[in-house]
N, CA, C and O atoms as a GROMACS GRO file, in nm:
protein
  528
    1MET      N    1  10.926   9.508  11.872
    1MET     CA    2  10.940   9.655  11.811
    1MET      C    3  10.873   9.757  11.894
    1MET      O    4  10.768   9.728  11.951
    2LYS      N    5  10.929   9.877  11.906
    2LYS     CA    6  10.912   9.938  12.001
    2LYS      C    7  10.824  10.094  11.906
    2LYS      O    8  10.868  10.147  11.804
    3ASN      N    9  10.701  10.133  11.978
    3ASN     CA   10  10.650  10.218  11.945
    3ASN      C   11  10.546  10.189  11.838
    3ASN      O   12  10.513  10.269  11.751
    4ARG      N   13  10.490  10.040  11.857
    4ARG     CA   14  10.457  10.001  11.722
    4ARG      C   15  10.337  10.084  11.663
    4ARG      O   16  10.346  10.120  11.546
    5PRO      N   17  10.268  10.105  11.707
    5PRO     CA   18  10.183  10.211  11.695
    5PRO      C   19  10.189  10.327  11.610
    5PRO      O   20  10.120  10.362  11.514
    6ILE      N   21  10.282  10.376  11.666
    6ILE     CA   22  10.374  10.516  11.616
    6ILE      C   23  10.401  10.432  11.489
    6ILE      O   24  10.333  10.440  11.387
    7VAL      N   25  10.482  10.369  11.503
    7VAL     CA   26  10.544  10.331  11.339
    7VAL      C   27  10.448  10.253  11.255
    7VAL      O   28  10.461  10.241  11.133
    8GLU      N   29  10.369  10.210  11.312
    8GLU     CA   30  10.250  10.209  11.182
    8GLU      C   31  10.190  10.338  11.103
    8GLU      O   32  10.212  10.374  10.987
    9ASP      N   33  10.125  10.385  11.182
    9ASP     CA   34  10.114  10.523  11.142
    9ASP      C   35  10.201  10.544  11.040
    9ASP      O   36  10.192  10.521  10.919
   10TRP      N   37  10.330  10.610  11.139
   10TRP     CA   38  10.421  10.642  10.952
   10TRP      C   39  10.443  10.538  10.856
   10TRP      O   40  10.516  10.571  10.762
   11LEU      N   41  10.384  10.382  10.853
   11LEU     CA   42  10.387  10.297  10.746
   11LEU      C   43  10.245  10.337  10.698
   11LEU      O   44  10.265  10.377  10.583
   12ILE      N   45  10.187  10.341  10.710
   12ILE     CA   46  10.083  10.408  10.650
   12ILE      C   47  10.063  10.533  10.576
   12ILE      O   48  10.021  10.561  10.464
   13ARG      N   49  10.104  10.595  10.670
   13ARG     CA   50  10.113  10.756  10.541
   13ARG      C   51  10.245  10.734  10.430
   13ARG      O   52  10.251  10.792  10.322
   14SER      N   53  10.317  10.667  10.466
   14SER     CA   54  10.446  10.622  10.369
   14SER      C   55  10.369  10.568  10.216
   14SER      O   56  10.366  10.610  10.100
   15ARG      N   57  10.314  10.453  10.291
   15ARG     CA   58  10.226  10.324  10.229
   15ARG      C   59  10.121  10.448  10.082
   15ARG      O   60  10.134  10.447   9.960
   16SER      N   61  10.048  10.516  10.151
   16SER     CA   62   9.994  10.588  10.085
   16SER      C   63  10.032  10.710  10.012
   16SER      O   64   9.949  10.751   9.931
   17ASN      N   65  10.128  10.768  10.023
   17ASN     CA   66  10.217  10.857   9.903
   17ASN      C   67  10.260  10.762   9.837
   17ASN      O   68  10.253  10.814   9.726
   18LEU      N   69  10.316  10.618   9.811
   18LEU     CA   70  10.413  10.544   9.752
   18LEU      C   71  10.211  10.508   9.640
   18LEU      O   72  10.209  10.523   9.518
   19CYS      N   73  10.091  10.469   9.713
   19CYS     CA   74  10.031  10.422   9.579
   19CYS      C   75   9.966  10.555   9.516
   19CYS      O   76   9.914  10.525   9.408
   20ARG      N   77   9.955  10.658   9.538
   20ARG     CA   78   9.963  10.761   9.470
   20ARG      C   79  10.007  10.783   9.362
   20ARG      O   80   9.936  10.808   9.265
   21ALA      N   81  10.156  10.776   9.359
   21ALA     CA   82  10.258  10.774   9.305
   21ALA      C   83  10.244  10.673   9.180
   21ALA      O   84  10.249  10.698   9.060
   22GLN      N   85  10.221  10.525   9.262
   22GLN     CA   86  10.235  10.455   9.140
   22GLN      C   87  10.062  10.466   9.073
   22GLN      O   88  10.022  10.431   8.962
   23SER      N   89  10.028  10.494   9.125
   23SER     CA   90   9.924  10.552   9.004
   23SER      C   91   9.957  10.628   8.874
   23SER      O   92   9.934  10.605   8.756
   24GLY      N   93  10.003  10.701   8.922
   24GLY     CA   94  10.098  10.752   8.807
   24GLY      C   95   9.982  10.900   8.682
   24GLY      O   96   9.865  10.908   8.643
   25GLN      N   97  10.072  10.960   8.672
   25GLN     CA   98   9.991  11.009   8.506
   25GLN      C   99   9.856  10.980   8.505
   25GLN      O  100   9.837  11.087   8.447
   26THR      N  101   9.740  10.932   8.516
   26THR     CA  102   9.634  10.940   8.516
   26THR      C  103   9.579  11.024   8.427
   26THR      O  104   9.515  10.966   8.339
   27SER      N  105   9.582  11.145   8.419
   27SER     CA  106   9.587  11.232   8.346
   27SER      C  107   9.642  11.315   8.317
   27SER      O  108   9.741  11.318   8.390
   28ASP      N  109   9.643  11.448   8.203
   28ASP     CA  110   9.762  11.478   8.179
   28ASP      C  111   9.749  11.635   8.300
   28ASP      O  112   9.839  11.717   8.283
   29GLU      N  113   9.689  11.654   8.362
   29GLU     CA  114   9.635  11.751   8.503
   29GLU      C  115   9.709  11.686   8.587
   29GLU      O  116   9.674  11.710   8.703
   30ILE      N  117   9.805  11.608   8.578
   30ILE     CA  118   9.886  11.549   8.727
   30ILE      C  119  10.012  11.597   8.665
   30ILE      O  120  10.045  11.590   8.547
   31LEU      N  121  10.073  11.645   8.762
   31LEU     CA  122  10.194  11.679   8.713
   31LEU      C  123  10.322  11.600   8.783
   31LEU      O  124  10.326  11.594   8.906
   32PHE      N  125  10.402  11.553   8.723
   32PHE     CA  126  10.539  11.438   8.735
   32PHE      C  127  10.563  11.524   8.856
   32PHE      O  128  10.546  11.453   8.955
   33GLU      N  129  10.598  11.654   8.892
   33GLU     CA  130  10.637  11.708   9.007
   33GLU      C  131  10.587  11.683   9.108
   33GLU      O  132  10.649  11.690   9.214
   34ASP      N  133  10.448  11.643   9.098
   34ASP     CA  134  10.336  11.629   9.255
   34ASP      C  135  10.319  11.467   9.257
   34ASP      O  136  10.223  11.428   9.323
   35LEU      N  137  10.393  11.374   9.198
   35LEU     CA  138  10.424  11.246   9.194
   35LEU      C  139  10.546  11.208   9.245
   35LEU      O  140  10.554  11.103   9.308
   36CYS      N  141  10.684  11.309   9.220
   36CYS     CA  142  10.805  11.320   9.271
   36CYS      C  143  10.793  11.291   9.422
   36CYS      O  144  10.834  11.206   9.501
   37PHE      N  145  10.684  11.447   9.424
   37PHE     CA  146  10.675  11.467   9.603
   37PHE      C  147  10.599  11.319   9.651
   37PHE      O  148  10.628  11.260   9.756
   38ASP      N  149  10.509  11.277   9.564
   38ASP     CA  150  10.518  11.203   9.650
   38ASP      C  151  10.569  11.068   9.709
   38ASP      O  152  10.534  10.994   9.801
   39CYS      N  153  10.643  11.070   9.638
   39CYS     CA  154  10.755  10.942   9.599
   39CYS      C  155  10.872  11.035   9.717
   39CYS      O  156  10.908  10.946   9.794
   40GLN      N  157  10.901  11.092   9.735
   40GLN     CA  158  10.981  11.213   9.852
   40GLN      C  159  10.935  11.149   9.986
   40GLN      O  160  11.011  11.074  10.048
   41GLN      N  161  10.808  11.180  10.030
   41GLN     CA  162  10.706  11.230  10.096
   41GLN      C  163  10.710  11.074  10.196
   41GLN      O  164  10.717  11.061  10.318
   42SER      N  165  10.700  10.926  10.042
   42SER     CA  166  10.692  10.778  10.167
   42SER      C  167  10.814  10.774  10.135
   42SER      O  168  10.845  10.655  10.139
   43VAL      N  169  10.905  10.837  10.105
   43VAL     CA  170  11.085  10.761  10.198
   43VAL      C  171  11.096  10.815  10.291
   43VAL      O  172  11.152  10.740  10.372
   44GLU      N  173  11.065  10.947  10.350
   44GLU     CA  174  11.096  11.030  10.420
   44GLU      C  175  10.971  10.992  10.548
   44GLU      O  176  11.009  11.014  10.662
   45LYS      N  177  10.890  10.961  10.539
   45LYS     CA  178  10.787  10.901  10.616
   45LYS      C  179  10.830  10.753  10.655
   45LYS      O  180  10.814  10.727  10.774
   46SER      N  181  10.893  10.630  10.560
   46SER     CA  182  10.933  10.500  10.574
   46SER      C  183  11.037  10.522  10.678
   46SER      O  184  11.050  10.481  10.793
   47LEU      N  185  11.118  10.615  10.588
   47LEU     CA  186  11.247  10.644  10.717
   47LEU      C  187  11.238  10.699  10.858
   47LEU      O  188  11.331  10.696  10.938
   48LYS      N  189  11.142  10.739  10.875
   48LYS     CA  190  11.132  10.797  11.024
   48LYS      C  191  11.069  10.685  11.084
   48LYS      O  192  11.074  10.647  11.201
   49GLY      N  193  11.010  10.638  10.986
   49GLY     CA  194  10.842  10.520  11.122
   49GLY      C  195  10.966  10.430  11.154
   49GLY      O  196  10.952  10.394  11.271
   50LEU      N  197  11.103  10.367  11.092
   50LEU     CA  198  11.214  10.297  11.098
   50LEU      C  199  11.304  10.378  11.246
   50LEU      O  200  11.307  10.333  11.360
   51LEU      N  201  11.368  10.503  11.196
   51LEU     CA  202  11.363  10.553  11.276
   51LEU      C  203  11.303  10.546  11.437
   51LEU      O  204  11.369  10.517  11.537
   52ILE      N  205  11.230  10.563  11.434
   52ILE     CA  206  11.091  10.546  11.550
   52ILE      C  207  11.125  10.436  11.629
   52ILE      O  208  11.152  10.432  11.749
   53ALA      N  209  11.120  10.326  11.527
   53ALA     CA  210  11.108  10.183  11.597
   53ALA      C  211  11.215  10.142  11.649
   53ALA      O  212  11.226  10.035  11.710
   54ILE      N  213  11.307  10.226  11.629
   54ILE     CA  214  11.464  10.192  11.715
   54ILE      C  215  11.483  10.288  11.816
   54ILE      O  216  11.585  10.333  11.868
   55ASP      N  217  11.355  10.309  11.832
   55ASP     CA  218  11.357  10.410  11.974
   55ASP      C  219  11.430  10.568  11.931
   55ASP      O  220  11.499  10.628  12.013
   56ILE      N  221  11.415  10.600  11.851
   56ILE     CA  222  11.510  10.758  11.811
   56ILE      C  223  11.432  10.822  11.789
   56ILE      O  224  11.331  10.760  11.754
   57GLU      N  225  11.419  10.944  11.790
   57GLU     CA  226  11.335  11.074  11.759
   57GLU      C  227  11.361  11.065  11.610
   57GLU      O  228  11.463  11.069  11.541
   58ALA      N  229  11.263  11.054  11.592
   58ALA     CA  230  11.261  11.156  11.430
   58ALA      C  231  11.294  11.335  11.435
   58ALA      O  232  11.250  11.436  11.491
   59PRO      N  233  11.382  11.304  11.356
   59PRO     CA  234  11.383  11.466  11.329
   59PRO      C  235  11.276  11.565  11.257
   59PRO      O  236  11.176  11.532  11.194
   60ARG      N  237  11.309  11.654  11.276
   60ARG     CA  238  11.140  11.697  11.192
   60ARG      C  239  11.259  11.798  11.054
   60ARG      O  240  11.314  11.908  11.061
   61THR      N  241  11.256  11.725  10.977
   61THR     CA  242  11.342  11.750  10.824
   61THR      C  243  11.244  11.700  10.698
   61THR      O  244  11.153  11.626  10.736
   62HIS      N  245  11.246  11.722  10.590
   62HIS     CA  246  11.245  11.661  10.470
   62HIS      C  247  11.340  11.645  10.354
   62HIS      O  248  11.326  11.636  10.232
   63ASN      N  249  11.477  11.642  10.465
   63ASN     CA  250  11.592  11.620  10.384
   63ASN      C  251  11.594  11.472  10.420
   63ASN      O  252  11.574  11.440  10.537
   64ILE      N  253  11.613  11.396  10.345
   64ILE     CA  254  11.658  11.230  10.328
   64ILE      C  255  11.793  11.187  10.359
   64ILE      O  256  11.823  11.070  10.384
   65SER      N  257  11.878  11.293  10.355
   65SER     CA  258  12.031  11.244  10.411
   65SER      C  259  12.067  11.237  10.519
   65SER      O  260  12.160  11.179  10.575
   66ILE      N  261  11.937  11.342  10.574
   66ILE     CA  262  11.969  11.371  10.728
   66ILE      C  263  11.916  11.276  10.818
   66ILE      O  264  11.944  11.268  10.937
   67LEU      N  265  11.842  11.209  10.760
   67LEU     CA  266  11.747  11.064  10.788
   67LEU      C  267  11.823  10.958  10.767
   67LEU      O  268  11.832  10.883  10.864
   68ILE      N  269  11.890  10.924  10.657
   68ILE     CA  270  11.968  10.802  10.643
   68ILE      C  271  12.078  10.826  10.749
   68ILE      O  272  12.087  10.726  10.820
   69GLU      N  273  12.185  10.944  10.793
   69GLU     CA  274  12.255  10.981  10.849
   69GLU      C  275  12.224  10.945  10.987
   69GLU      O  276  12.311  10.902  11.063
   70TYR      N  277  12.037  10.971  11.039
   70TYR     CA  278  12.068  10.902  11.155
   70TYR      C  279  12.064  10.746  11.134
   70TYR      O  280  12.170  10.700  11.174
   71LEU      N  281  11.996  10.664  11.095
   71LEU     CA  282  11.986  10.544  11.076
   71LEU      C  283  12.137  10.503  11.084
   71LEU      O  284  12.168  10.435  11.183
   72ALA      N  285  12.246  10.536  10.986
   72ALA     CA  286  12.397  10.481  10.950
   72ALA      C  287  12.412  10.509  11.104
   72ALA      O  288  12.402  10.390  11.131
   73LYS      N  289  12.426  10.560  11.209
   73LYS     CA  290  12.472  10.614  11.312
   73LYS      C  291  12.428  10.515  11.384
   73LYS      O  292  12.507  10.524  11.478
   74THR      N  293  12.364  10.432  11.407
   74THR     CA  294  12.303  10.331  11.467
   74THR      C  295  12.350  10.214  11.426
   74THR      O  296  12.300  10.116  11.481
   75GLY      N  297  12.447  10.190  11.331
   75GLY     CA  298  12.471  10.054  11.288
   75GLY      C  299  12.378   9.988  11.170
   75GLY      O  300  12.400   9.887  11.103
   76ILE      N  301  12.291  10.059  11.169
   76ILE     CA  302  12.248   9.961  11.029
   76ILE      C  303  12.291  10.006  10.920
   76ILE      O  304  12.303  10.121  10.878
   77THR      N  305  12.328   9.845  10.849
   77THR     CA  306  12.414   9.874  10.686
   77THR      C  307  12.271   9.939  10.570
   77THR      O  308  12.169   9.888  10.525
   78ILE      N  309  12.329  10.060  10.559
   78ILE     CA  310  12.236  10.143  10.437
   78ILE      C  311  12.300  10.089  10.358
   78ILE      O  312  12.423  10.095  10.356
   79PRO      N  313  12.202   9.999  10.242
   79PRO     CA  314  12.194   9.974  10.064
   79PRO      C  315  12.243  10.076  10.001
   79PRO      O  316  12.208  10.188  10.038
   80HIS      N  317  12.302  10.067   9.930
   80HIS     CA  318  12.332  10.228   9.809
   80HIS      C  319  12.171  10.247   9.695
   80HIS      O  320  12.154  10.330   9.605
   81GLN      N  321  12.060  10.120   9.749
   81GLN     CA  322  11.958  10.224   9.661
   81GLN      C  323  11.869  10.265   9.815
   81GLN      O  324  11.758  10.317   9.808
   82VAL      N  325  11.919  10.240   9.919
   82VAL     CA  326  11.880  10.415  10.006
   82VAL      C  327  11.954  10.515   9.992
   82VAL      O  328  11.911  10.622   9.951
   83ILE      N  329  12.057  10.498  10.019
   83ILE     CA  330  12.168  10.608   9.987
   83ILE      C  331  12.093  10.705   9.892
   83ILE      O  332  12.045  10.812   9.929
   84ILE      N  333  12.089  10.653   9.756
   84ILE     CA  334  12.021  10.700   9.614
   84ILE      C  335  11.944  10.830   9.677
   84ILE      O  336  11.982  10.946   9.684
   85ALA      N  337  11.798  10.756   9.730
   85ALA     CA  338  11.697  10.823   9.818
   85ALA      C  339  11.714  11.005   9.841
   85ALA      O  340  11.637  11.100   9.830
   86SER      N  341  11.833  10.991   9.871
   86SER     CA  342  11.873  11.156   9.858
   86SER      C  343  11.837  11.215   9.750
   86SER      O  344  11.790  11.328   9.761
   87ASP      N  345  11.845  11.174   9.663
   87ASP     CA  346  11.828  11.274   9.540
   87ASP      C  347  11.665  11.324   9.535
   87ASP      O  348  11.623  11.403   9.451
   88LEU      N  349  11.599  11.273   9.619
   88LEU     CA  350  11.448  11.265   9.541
   88LEU      C  351  11.444  11.407   9.691
   88LEU      O  352  11.347  11.480   9.673
   89THR      N  353  11.503  11.437   9.780
   89THR     CA  354  11.515  11.523   9.862
   89THR      C  355  11.440  11.671   9.847
   89THR      O  356  11.362  11.728   9.922
   90GLU      N  357  11.516  11.722   9.672
   90GLU     CA  358  11.484  11.843   9.606
   90GLU      C  359  11.322  11.841   9.587
   90GLU      O  360  11.279  11.948   9.545
   91PHE      N  361  11.218  11.733   9.613
   91PHE     CA  362  11.097  11.752   9.533
   91PHE      C  363  11.012  11.753   9.637
   91PHE      O  364  10.890  11.756   9.631
   92ALA      N  365  11.117  11.749   9.789
   92ALA     CA  366  11.011  11.784   9.889
   92ALA      C  367  10.926  11.936   9.896
   92ALA      O  368  10.805  11.947   9.912
   93VAL      N  369  11.019  12.043   9.879
   93VAL     CA  370  10.972  12.182   9.856
   93VAL      C  371  10.979  12.269   9.721
   93VAL      O  372  10.889  12.342   9.679
   94GLN      N  373  11.099  12.247   9.665
   94GLN     CA  374  11.137  12.328   9.535
   94GLN      C  375  11.017  12.262   9.447
   94GLN      O  376  10.979  12.343   9.363
   95THR      N  377  10.962  12.164   9.442
   95THR     CA  378  10.919  12.107   9.287
   95THR      C  379  10.764  12.192   9.360
   95THR      O  380  10.684  12.185   9.267
   96ARG      N  381  10.733  12.223   9.412
   96ARG     CA  382  10.581  12.199   9.509
   96ARG      C  383  10.512  12.370   9.457
   96ARG      O  384  10.395  12.404   9.470
   97TYR      N  385  10.628  12.455   9.397
   97TYR     CA  386  10.550  12.540   9.337
   97TYR      C  387  10.640  12.590   9.189
   97TYR      O  388  10.758  12.580   9.154
   98PRO      N  389  10.526  12.641   9.135
   98PRO     CA  390  10.598  12.697   9.024
   98PRO      C  391  10.694  12.744   8.979
   98PRO      O  392  10.701  12.845   9.049
   99GLY      N  393  10.811  12.751   8.886
   99GLY     CA  394  10.847  12.889   8.850
   99GLY      C  395  10.961  12.841   8.884
   99GLY      O  396  11.027  12.849   8.781
  100ILE      N  397  11.051  12.779   8.995
  100ILE     CA  398  11.167  12.728   9.059
  100ILE      C  399  11.227  12.614   8.975
  100ILE      O  400  11.339  12.664   8.967
  101TYR      N  401  11.237  12.516   8.917
  101TYR     CA  402  11.248  12.413   8.847
  101TYR      C  403  11.287  12.473   8.738
  101TYR      O  404  11.302  12.587   8.692
  102GLU      N  405  11.311  12.283   8.690
  102GLU     CA  406  11.337  12.216   8.539
  102GLU      C  407  11.236  12.161   8.554
  102GLU      O  408  11.225  12.090   8.654
  103PRO      N  409  11.125  12.173   8.463
  103PRO     CA  410  11.042  12.054   8.490
  103PRO      C  411  11.084  11.913   8.494
  103PRO      O  412  11.203  11.885   8.479
  104ILE      N  413  10.986  11.812   8.517
  104ILE     CA  414  11.019  11.672   8.560
  104ILE      C  415  10.983  11.613   8.456
  104ILE      O  416  10.884  11.647   8.392
  105THR      N  417  11.093  11.471   8.412
  105THR     CA  418  11.039  11.411   8.307
  105THR      C  419  10.983  11.279   8.368
  105THR      O  420  10.987  11.241   8.485
  106GLY      N  421  10.906  11.190   8.202
  106GLY     CA  422  10.843  11.070   8.266
  106GLY      C  423  10.962  11.022   8.314
  106GLY      O  424  10.936  10.959   8.417
  107GLU      N  425  11.089  11.020   8.292
  107GLU     CA  426  11.171  10.924   8.291
  107GLU      C  427  11.236  10.956   8.479
  107GLU      O  428  11.259  10.870   8.563
  108GLU      N  429  11.245  11.055   8.489
  108GLU     CA  430  11.232  11.154   8.582
  108GLU      C  431  11.175  11.051   8.700
  108GLU      O  432  11.229  10.980   8.785
  109PHE      N  433  11.020  11.083   8.655
  109PHE     CA  434  10.930  11.025   8.762
  109PHE      C  435  10.968  10.871   8.777
  109PHE      O  436  10.988  10.832   8.892
  110ALA      N  437  10.980  10.775   8.668
  110ALA     CA  438  10.993  10.666   8.709
  110ALA      C  439  11.127  10.565   8.779
  110ALA      O  440  11.149  10.454   8.828
  111GLU      N  441  11.198  10.701   8.741
  111GLU     CA  442  11.312  10.711   8.869
  111GLU      C  443  11.328  10.669   9.013
  111GLU      O  444  11.386  10.585   9.082
  112SER      N  445  11.214  10.811   9.022
  112SER     CA  446  11.185  10.848   9.217
  112SER      C  447  11.080  10.725   9.202
  112SER      O  448  11.111  10.616   9.252
  113LEU      N  449  10.997  10.736   9.155
  113LEU     CA  450  10.914  10.573   9.159
  113LEU      C  451  10.999  10.464   9.206
  113LEU      O  452  10.983  10.427   9.323
  114GLU      N  453  11.100  10.399   9.121
  114GLU     CA  454  11.180  10.251   9.197
  114GLU      C  455  11.220  10.297   9.285
  114GLU      O  456  11.218  10.236   9.392
  115ILE      N  457  11.267  10.409   9.276
  115ILE     CA  458  11.374  10.417   9.471
  115ILE      C  459  11.248  10.398   9.565
  115ILE      O  460  11.248  10.291   9.626
  116ALA      N  461  11.169  10.461   9.581
  116ALA     CA  462  11.070  10.486   9.619
  116ALA      C  463  11.033  10.368   9.694
  116ALA      O  464  11.053  10.343   9.813
  117GLU      N  465  10.980  10.306   9.611
  117GLU     CA  466  10.924  10.170   9.611
  117GLU      C  467  11.041  10.069   9.699
  117GLU      O  468  11.009  10.015   9.804
  118ASN      N  469  11.201  10.050   9.629
  118ASN     CA  470  11.254  10.000   9.734
  118ASN      C  471  11.296  10.026   9.868
  118ASN      O  472  11.299   9.934   9.949
  119VAL      N  473  11.338  10.170   9.908
  119VAL     CA  474  11.335  10.212  10.062
  119VAL      C  475  11.231  10.133  10.120
  119VAL      O  476  11.246  10.043  10.203
  120TYR      N  477  11.104  10.181  10.060
  120TYR     CA  478  11.010  10.129  10.148
  120TYR      C  479  11.026   9.954  10.147
  120TYR      O  480  11.036   9.899  10.257
  121SER      N  481  11.027   9.907  10.079
  121SER     CA  482  11.036   9.746  10.074
  121SER      C  483  11.190   9.759  10.206
  121SER      O  484  11.197   9.706  10.316
  122TRP      N  485  11.260   9.821  10.157
  122TRP     CA  486  11.392   9.776  10.241
  122TRP      C  487  11.371   9.813  10.408
  122TRP      O  488  11.412   9.745  10.502
  123VAL      N  489  11.299   9.936  10.413
  123VAL     CA  490  11.223   9.945  10.579
  123VAL      C  491  11.165   9.870  10.644
  123VAL      O  492  11.183   9.848  10.764
  124LEU      N  493  11.043   9.792  10.530
  124LEU     CA  494  10.970   9.673  10.627
  124LEU      C  495  11.078   9.559  10.642
  124LEU      O  496  11.080   9.496  10.748
  125SER      N  497  11.165   9.528  10.541
  125SER     CA  498  11.257   9.411  10.566
  125SER      C  499  11.337   9.397  10.672
  125SER      O  500  11.378   9.288  10.714
  126GLU      N  501  11.372   9.551  10.741
  126GLU     CA  502  11.442   9.649  10.857
  126GLU      C  503  11.345   9.566  10.970
  126GLU      O  504  11.358   9.470  11.046
  127LEU      N  505  11.235   9.669  10.930
  127LEU     CA  506  11.128   9.667  11.084
  127LEU      C  507  11.153   9.446  11.082
  127LEU      O  508  11.183   9.406  11.195
  128ALA      N  509  11.146   9.362  11.003
  128ALA     CA  510  11.129   9.242  11.035
  128ALA      C  511  11.207   9.192  11.108
  128ALA      O  512  11.178   9.121  11.204
  129LYS      N  513  11.320   9.222  11.072
  129LYS     CA  514  11.440   9.189  11.180
  129LYS      C  515  11.453   9.245  11.340
  129LYS      O  516  11.528   9.198  11.426
  130LEU      N  517  11.370   9.345  11.354
  130LEU     CA  518  11.368   9.406  11.503
  130LEU      C  519  11.225   9.229  11.570
  130LEU      O  520  11.142   9.147  11.528
  131PRO      N  521  11.303   9.281  11.703
  131PRO     CA  522  11.214   9.190  11.810
  131PRO      C  523  11.098   9.229  11.808
  131PRO      O  524  11.072   9.339  11.758
  132ASP      N  525  10.982   9.136  11.870
  132ASP     CA  526  10.838   9.233  11.873
  132ASP      C  527  10.856   9.275  12.025
  132ASP      O  528  10.774   9.349  12.079
   0.00000   0.00000   0.00000
């Protein structure tokens, strides 16, 4: 795999965000909005790690659709479970500040977490296919 140390750094950060999201709402003071931000960040970082692994400079964007487009242009087949991760883009900025979004429900958070877990697993499986 190309750029292994950098890719591993991206995956460590992705996993950290995913683990924080998986910890869930351990108190009423933890907002679903912040947990969904962690889901979005996990997806963004894992996709950027995969791009770097295949020697493509990851664009400076929080837009998951753009990252998926970059990957699709390489010929990698993008499964539906990854394509729907584009929906998490709204959590990158919009929900981080009060007053400009509808409150996130527990159900929406659970869906976001499932998407983030699926993307992380998919990225790991794609990385495993790459030559050392």
